[in-house]
C-alpha positions, -999 to +999 in steps of 0.1 A: -806-374+125-799-341+144-768-321+133-750-290+146-724-266+132-692-258+151-683-222+156-648-208+151-643-210+189-651-248+188-686-244+203-717-263+192-753-260+202-766-295+211-800-299+193-830-299+216-840-335+207-805-347+218-806-326+250-839-340+259-829-376+252-797-372+273-814-352+300-790-322+295-798-288+308-779-255+310-748-259+332-746-297+329-711-310+322-707-336+294-680-362+288-667-372+254-658-409+255-636-423+227-648-458+216-625-485+203-637-478+167-625-442+170-659-426+173-669-406+203-699-408+226-714-378+244-727-384+279-737-364+309-707-362+333-732-361+362-768-372+366-797-350+375-807-350+411-841-366+404-823-397+392-814-404+428-851-408+437-854-441+456-817-446+458-816-444+496-849-464+501-883-452+512-886-428+542-915-439+564-911-411+590-925-376+591-912-349+568-882-331+582-877-293+582-846-278+567-834-269+603-838-305+614-818-317+584-791-291+590-789-302+627-786-339+617-759-330+591-739-310+617-742-338+642-729-364+617-700-341+607-691-336+643-690-374+649-669-379+618-643-354+629-638-370+663 
């Protein structure tokens, strides 16, 4: 079982095996969830962007350029602000 030592500032280094299992990388926020038995769970506060793959369904059209995506976003924002 992986272990870590807390510094005097309350910081720990999460062992690499745990980081890999949880999908944690530098800059990722984590949540500490208190369970009913008093123990805590450590979980990512947000998911990595690649976890969204397939979330919106498959795209059958041609690839869009960044400019096309920006134009579509601007158009949708303008409609939402009417």
